C-alpha positions as CSV (number, residue, x, y, z in Angstrom):
1,M,89.1,-89.4,200.2
2,R,88.9,-85.8,199.4
3,N,87.4,-86.5,195.8
4,W,85.0,-89.0,197.3
5,L,83.8,-86.3,199.9
6,K,83.5,-83.7,197.2
7,D,81.6,-86.0,194.9
8,N,79.1,-86.9,197.6
9,I,78.7,-83.2,198.5
10,Y,77.9,-82.4,194.9
11,L,75.6,-85.4,194.5
12,H,73.3,-84.5,197.5
13,L,73.9,-80.8,197.5
14,P,74.2,-80.1,193.7
15,A,74.0,-76.2,194.1
16,F,77.5,-76.3,195.5
17,Q,78.7,-77.4,192.0
18,S,78.3,-73.7,190.9
19,R,81.3,-71.5,191.9
20,N,79.2,-68.4,192.2
21,F,76.8,-70.1,194.7
22,R,79.8,-71.4,196.8
23,L,81.2,-67.8,197.0
24,F,77.7,-66.3,197.8
25,F,76.9,-68.9,200.5
26,G,80.3,-68.5,202.3
27,G,80.3,-64.7,202.2
28,Q,76.8,-64.2,203.3
29,T,77.0,-66.7,206.1
30,M,79.8,-64.7,207.6
31,S,78.1,-61.4,207.0
32,L,74.7,-62.4,208.3
33,S,76.1,-63.9,211.4
34,G,77.6,-60.5,212.2
35,T,74.4,-58.7,211.4
36,F,72.3,-61.0,213.7
37,M,75.0,-60.7,216.3
38,T,74.6,-56.9,216.3
39,Q,70.9,-57.1,216.5
40,V,71.0,-59.3,219.6
41,T,73.7,-57.0,221.2
42,I,71.8,-53.8,220.6
43,S,68.5,-55.3,222.1
44,W,70.5,-56.5,225.1
45,L,72.2,-53.2,225.7
46,I,69.0,-51.2,225.3
47,Y,67.2,-53.3,228.0
48,Q,70.2,-53.1,230.3
49,L,70.2,-49.3,229.9
50,T,66.5,-48.7,230.1
51,G,64.9,-51.8,231.7
52,S,61.8,-50.9,229.6
53,A,59.8,-53.6,227.7
54,W,58.1,-50.8,225.7
55,L,61.4,-49.2,224.6
56,L,62.5,-52.7,223.6
57,G,59.4,-53.1,221.5
58,L,59.9,-49.5,220.1
59,N,63.5,-50.4,219.0
60,G,62.1,-53.5,217.2
61,F,59.5,-51.2,215.5
62,L,62.0,-48.6,214.3
63,Q,64.5,-51.3,213.3
64,F,62.0,-52.9,210.9
65,L,60.0,-50.0,209.7
66,P,62.6,-48.9,207.1
67,T,62.6,-52.4,205.7
68,L,58.9,-52.4,205.4
69,I,59.1,-49.1,203.3
70,L,62.1,-50.0,201.2
71,A,61.7,-53.6,200.3
72,P,59.2,-53.1,197.5
73,F,61.4,-50.7,195.8
74,S,64.4,-52.9,196.3
75,G,62.7,-55.5,194.3
76,V,62.0,-53.2,191.3
77,L,65.8,-52.3,191.5
78,S,66.7,-55.9,191.4
79,D,64.7,-56.5,188.2
80,R,66.5,-53.6,186.6
81,W,70.0,-53.5,187.8
82,S,72.9,-55.8,188.6
83,K,71.9,-57.7,191.8
84,R,75.5,-58.3,192.7
85,D,76.3,-54.5,192.4
86,L,73.4,-53.7,194.6
87,L,74.6,-56.1,197.3
88,I,78.2,-54.7,197.1
89,L,76.7,-51.2,197.6
90,V,74.8,-52.3,200.8
91,Q,77.9,-54.2,202.2
92,V,79.9,-51.0,201.8
93,L,77.3,-48.9,203.6
94,G,77.0,-51.6,206.3
95,T,80.9,-51.7,206.7
96,F,80.9,-47.9,207.3
97,A,78.0,-48.1,209.8
98,S,79.6,-51.1,211.7
99,L,83.0,-49.5,212.0
100,T,81.4,-46.4,213.3
101,L,79.5,-48.3,216.0
102,T,82.6,-50.2,216.9
103,T,84.6,-47.0,217.4
104,L,81.9,-45.5,219.5
105,S,81.8,-48.7,221.7
106,F,85.4,-48.8,222.2
107,S,85.5,-45.2,223.0
108,G,82.8,-45.5,225.7
109,L,80.5,-43.2,223.9
110,I,77.6,-45.6,223.3
111,N,74.3,-44.7,224.7
112,F,70.5,-45.4,224.1
113,W,70.2,-42.8,221.3
114,W,73.2,-44.1,219.3
115,L,71.9,-47.6,219.7
116,M,68.5,-46.5,218.1
117,I,70.1,-44.7,215.3
118,F,72.2,-47.7,214.3
119,S,69.3,-50.0,214.7
120,I,67.3,-47.8,212.2
121,W,70.3,-47.7,209.9
122,G,70.5,-51.5,209.9
123,G,66.8,-51.6,209.0
124,L,67.5,-49.4,206.0
125,L,70.2,-51.7,204.8
126,K,68.1,-54.8,205.3
127,G,65.3,-53.2,203.3
128,L,67.7,-52.7,200.5
129,D,69.5,-56.1,200.4
130,M,67.0,-58.7,201.7
131,P,64.9,-59.0,198.4
132,V,68.0,-58.8,196.3
133,R,69.5,-61.7,198.2
134,Y,66.5,-63.8,197.7
135,A,66.3,-62.9,194.0
136,I,70.0,-63.4,193.2
137,V,70.0,-67.2,194.2
138,I,68.8,-68.3,190.7
139,E,71.7,-66.3,189.1
140,T,74.3,-68.1,191.2
141,V,73.4,-71.6,190.1
142,D,74.6,-72.8,186.6
143,N,72.0,-75.5,186.3
144,R,68.3,-74.5,186.8
145,D,67.5,-77.9,188.1
146,H,69.6,-77.1,191.1
147,L,67.4,-74.1,192.1
148,S,65.4,-75.9,194.8
149,N,68.6,-77.1,196.4
150,A,70.0,-73.7,196.2
151,I,66.9,-72.2,197.9
152,A,67.0,-74.7,200.8
153,L,70.8,-74.2,201.3
154,Y,70.2,-70.5,201.2
155,S,67.7,-70.8,204.0
156,A,70.1,-73.0,205.8
157,M,72.7,-70.4,205.4
158,L,70.4,-67.8,206.9
159,S,69.5,-70.1,209.7
160,S,73.1,-71.0,210.5
161,S,74.0,-67.2,210.6
162,M,71.2,-66.8,213.1
163,L,72.7,-69.6,215.0
164,V,76.4,-68.6,214.9
165,G,75.9,-64.9,215.3
166,P,73.8,-64.8,218.5
167,A,75.7,-67.8,220.0
168,I,79.1,-66.1,219.6
169,G,77.6,-62.8,220.6
170,G,76.3,-64.2,223.8
171,L,79.8,-65.5,224.7
172,L,81.4,-62.2,223.7
173,L,78.9,-60.3,225.7
174,A,79.6,-62.3,228.8
175,K,83.4,-62.6,228.4
176,L,84.6,-59.4,226.5
177,G,81.7,-57.0,226.2
178,A,79.6,-55.5,223.4
179,N,82.4,-53.7,221.7
180,Y,83.9,-57.0,220.5
181,C,80.4,-58.1,219.0
182,F,80.5,-54.9,216.9
183,L,84.0,-55.5,215.9
184,Y,83.1,-59.0,214.6
185,D,80.3,-57.5,212.6
186,S,82.7,-55.1,211.0
187,L,85.1,-57.8,210.0
188,S,82.3,-60.0,208.6
189,Y,81.3,-57.3,206.1
190,V,84.8,-57.4,204.6
191,V,84.6,-61.2,204.0
192,A,81.2,-60.6,202.1
193,L,82.7,-57.9,200.0
194,L,85.6,-60.0,198.9
195,T,83.3,-62.9,197.9
196,L,80.8,-60.7,196.1
197,T,83.6,-59.1,194.1
198,S,84.9,-62.5,193.1
199,M,81.6,-63.6,191.7
200,R,81.0,-63.5,187.9
201,L,77.4,-63.2,187.0
202,A,75.9,-62.6,183.5
203,T,74.2,-59.3,182.9
204,T,70.7,-59.9,181.7
205,L,68.9,-56.6,182.5
206,K,69.4,-53.0,181.4
207,P,68.9,-50.1,183.7
208,E,65.9,-47.9,183.2
209,V,65.6,-44.4,184.8
210,S,61.9,-43.4,184.4
211,Q,60.2,-42.8,187.7
212,K,56.9,-43.6,186.2
213,N,58.1,-46.8,185.0
214,T,59.3,-47.7,188.5
215,W,55.8,-47.1,189.9
216,Q,54.3,-49.1,187.0
217,K,56.6,-52.0,187.7
218,L,55.7,-51.9,191.4
219,Q,52.1,-51.9,190.6
220,E,52.5,-54.8,188.3
221,G,54.2,-56.8,190.9
222,F,51.2,-56.2,193.4
223,S,48.6,-57.0,190.6
224,Y,50.5,-60.2,189.7
225,I,50.5,-61.5,193.4
226,Y,46.9,-60.6,193.8
227,S,45.9,-62.6,190.7
228,V,47.8,-65.7,191.6
229,L,46.0,-67.2,194.4
230,P,48.6,-69.7,195.8
231,I,51.3,-66.9,196.0
232,R,48.9,-64.6,197.7
233,T,47.8,-67.2,200.2
234,I,51.5,-68.1,201.1
235,L,52.4,-64.4,201.5
236,L,49.4,-63.9,203.8
237,L,50.4,-66.8,205.9
238,L,54.0,-65.5,206.2
239,A,52.7,-62.0,207.1
240,L,50.5,-63.5,209.8
241,N,53.5,-65.6,211.2
242,G,55.6,-62.4,211.2
243,L,52.9,-60.7,213.2
244,V,52.7,-63.2,216.0
245,G,54.8,-66.2,215.3
246,V,58.2,-64.4,216.1
247,A,57.0,-61.8,218.6
248,H,58.5,-63.7,221.4
249,M,62.0,-62.8,220.0
250,A,61.5,-59.2,220.8
251,L,61.1,-60.2,224.4
252,F,64.1,-62.3,224.8
253,P,66.0,-59.8,227.0
254,I,63.0,-59.9,229.4
255,F,62.9,-63.7,229.5
256,A,66.7,-63.9,229.8
257,A,67.0,-61.4,232.7
258,D,63.8,-61.5,234.6
259,I,62.2,-64.8,234.0
260,L,65.2,-67.2,233.5
261,K,67.4,-65.0,235.8
262,G,70.3,-65.1,233.5
263,G,72.7,-62.6,231.7
264,G,74.2,-61.9,228.4
265,E,75.1,-65.5,227.9
266,T,71.5,-66.5,228.5
267,M,70.4,-63.9,226.0
268,G,72.8,-65.5,223.4
269,F,71.5,-69.0,224.1
270,L,67.9,-67.9,223.7
271,S,68.7,-66.1,220.5
272,A,70.6,-68.9,218.9
273,A,68.4,-71.9,220.1
274,G,65.8,-71.4,217.5
275,S,68.4,-71.4,214.8
276,V,69.4,-74.9,215.7
277,G,66.1,-76.1,214.7
278,S,66.1,-73.9,211.6
279,V,69.4,-75.5,210.4
280,I,67.9,-79.0,210.9
281,G,64.8,-78.1,209.0
282,C,66.7,-76.5,206.1
283,L,69.0,-79.5,205.8
284,Y,65.9,-81.7,205.6
285,L,64.6,-79.5,202.8
286,S,67.9,-79.4,200.9
287,L,67.7,-83.2,200.5
288,R,64.2,-83.0,199.1
289,R,63.7,-83.1,195.3
290,Q,59.8,-82.5,195.1
291,V,58.0,-79.3,195.6
292,L,54.7,-81.1,195.9
293,G,54.0,-81.8,199.5
294,L,55.7,-78.6,200.9
295,E,52.4,-77.0,201.2
296,K,51.2,-79.6,203.6
297,L,54.3,-79.1,205.7
298,M,53.6,-75.3,205.7
299,A,50.1,-76.0,207.0
300,F,51.3,-78.2,209.9
301,C,54.1,-75.7,211.2
302,P,52.1,-72.9,212.6
303,A,50.3,-75.3,214.9
304,V,53.7,-76.5,216.1
305,I,54.8,-73.0,216.7
306,G,51.7,-72.1,218.6
307,V,52.0,-75.1,221.0
308,G,55.7,-74.3,221.3
309,L,55.1,-70.6,222.3
310,I,52.6,-71.6,225.1
311,G,55.1,-74.1,226.4
312,F,58.0,-71.4,226.2
313,A,55.9,-68.9,228.1
314,L,55.2,-71.3,230.9
315,S,58.8,-72.7,231.2
316,R,61.1,-71.5,234.0
317,Q,63.9,-73.8,233.3
318,L,66.6,-72.7,230.8
319,W,67.1,-76.2,229.2
320,L,63.5,-76.6,228.6
321,S,63.1,-73.2,227.1
322,L,66.0,-73.9,224.8
323,L,64.6,-77.1,223.7
324,I,61.2,-75.6,222.9
325,L,62.9,-72.8,221.0
326,V,64.7,-75.4,218.8
327,V,61.3,-76.9,217.8
328,I,59.8,-73.3,217.3
329,G,62.8,-72.3,215.2
330,G,62.7,-75.4,213.1
331,A,59.0,-74.9,212.3
332,G,59.4,-71.3,211.6
333,M,62.1,-71.7,209.1
334,L,60.2,-74.6,207.4
335,I,57.3,-72.1,206.7
336,V,59.7,-69.6,205.2
337,S,61.8,-72.1,203.2
338,C,58.7,-74.1,202.0
339,G,57.1,-70.8,200.9
340,N,60.2,-69.6,199.3
341,T,60.5,-72.8,197.2
342,I,56.9,-72.8,196.2
343,V,56.8,-69.1,195.2
344,Q,60.1,-69.5,193.3
345,T,58.6,-72.4,191.4
346,L,55.3,-70.7,190.5
347,V,56.6,-67.1,189.7
348,E,57.2,-66.0,186.2
349,D,61.0,-65.0,185.6
350,D,60.4,-61.5,184.5
351,K,58.5,-60.7,187.8
352,R,60.9,-62.7,190.1
353,G,62.6,-59.7,191.7
354,R,59.4,-57.9,192.5
355,V,57.6,-61.0,193.7
356,M,60.6,-61.8,195.9
357,S,60.7,-58.3,197.3
358,L,57.1,-58.8,198.3
359,Y,57.9,-62.2,199.6
360,S,60.5,-60.6,201.9
361,L,58.0,-57.9,202.7
362,S,55.6,-60.5,203.9
363,I,58.2,-62.0,206.2
364,I,59.5,-58.8,207.8
365,G,56.8,-56.3,206.9
366,T,54.6,-57.1,210.0
367,L,57.7,-57.2,212.3
368,P,57.6,-53.4,213.2
369,L,54.0,-53.8,214.4
370,S,54.8,-57.2,216.0
371,N,57.7,-55.8,218.0
372,L,55.8,-52.6,219.1
373,L,52.7,-54.7,220.0
374,A,54.7,-57.4,221.9
375,G,56.6,-54.7,223.8
376,T,53.4,-52.8,224.6
377,L,51.5,-55.8,225.8
378,A,54.4,-57.0,227.8
379,E,54.4,-53.8,229.7
380,Y,50.9,-54.2,230.8
381,I,50.1,-57.9,230.9
382,G,53.6,-59.4,231.1
383,A,55.8,-61.2,228.7
384,P,54.6,-64.8,229.3
385,N,50.8,-63.8,228.8
386,T,51.9,-62.0,225.6
387,V,53.6,-65.1,224.2
388,I,50.6,-67.4,225.2
389,G,48.4,-65.2,223.2
390,S,50.6,-65.3,220.2
391,G,50.6,-69.1,220.4
392,I,46.9,-69.4,220.3
393,I,46.7,-67.2,217.2
394,C,49.3,-69.3,215.5
395,I,47.1,-72.3,216.0
396,L,44.2,-70.6,214.3
397,E,46.5,-69.7,211.4
398,S,47.2,-73.4,210.9
399,I,43.5,-74.3,210.7
400,W,42.9,-71.5,208.1
401,F,45.8,-72.6,205.9
402,V,44.7,-76.3,206.0
403,R,41.5,-75.1,204.3
404,Q,43.4,-73.6,201.4
405,L,45.5,-76.7,200.6
406,P,43.3,-78.2,197.9
407,I,43.7,-75.2,195.6
408,L,47.3,-74.7,196.5
409,T,48.2,-78.4,195.7
410,S,46.3,-78.2,192.3
411,W,48.4,-75.2,191.2
412,I,51.7,-76.8,192.1
413,K,50.7,-80.0,190.2
414,N,49.8,-78.1,187.2
415,K,53.1,-76.0,187.3
416,T,55.3,-79.0,187.8
417,N,53.6,-81.0,185.1
418,L,54.1,-78.1,182.7
419,S,57.7,-77.8,183.5
420,N,58.2,-81.5,183.0
421,S,56.3,-81.4,179.7
422,R,58.7,-78.5,178.4
423,I,61.8,-80.5,179.4
424,E,60.6,-83.6,177.6
425,S,59.6,-81.7,174.5
426,A,63.1,-80.0,174.6
427,T,64.9,-83.4,174.7
């Protein structure tokens, strides 16, 4: 029975055949769940302490601003240094920060300023490790044909972490308090460190130290993306989605406390609901074998998000809000995952780290402005009206991307045909 189950998993999810990927998948699932739990907990505590929508938006702005600055440089580093060693360094720094936050929390010393400091620190770490985690996926699989499956599973891992973290965090907030959320995060870092140190990856790049070379490589990455129209179009859609498609998440404490009349448990449910849809979407992608067609799915998803946001803003029932967030979360992760798969298929290997850093930047680069804008608008026109406006813009994004489909489809066909020709000639 065990061998039958194992064989079926390997058949339908071939990336799990690689030991390194299994270690990476398990450790990062645990670590990221703790990270997302801490983010939810910090946002909830800030709103509980201040009651200010603007300060909630400011927290989101400062949390993601370091990521915006550091992500491109992290991509250059990942093209020059060991990605595994970079991730280990970030996990060590994260462990130190999480343990400090846990100690302050249990000691009763937590206040607004400490929460802001650690929120910014978390943004620094995210800016360092997010592009590296995207770029290292290809190194964790033994068979290049399993890359598409590995990317889909990585996205599922990210989604499951966003599901497990906030869900458990909401329960811990309601039953035990915020200090146990921070403790969970600290322990999750330890698991990630153990799995990363157990991985054995081949060293393919030599470190360089020239500062001029760093800037040149960064410029090369920007120039390459600008010259490849499909990648440029996908990154622009992701940036627009990051600006308006996820703005509602910064306002979850307001919806949980003021609109749905709930508490920490409600906050946890709202934060986790979208990840249920994300997991479903990523599991669907993990069973796909064709890249062609993903661009059409990407074009459809912003419209789904837009309609969902309008429905969420108008809902006053928790069950309905959660159901809508499941749909929004699924569509949002499909955009990110499809874009990831297409970009990884089109990009040249020697530019993968830099391109994936800018891919990460397109996802989270607009989040600082998104959070600040959402908090500011919610302060003046209310959270529901802010979310309705975001939904309308998402629908317009979908219409724009549909017009780019012919060119995008043509590029993907040419790339996949070229890859198949190389495989046939090699055999």
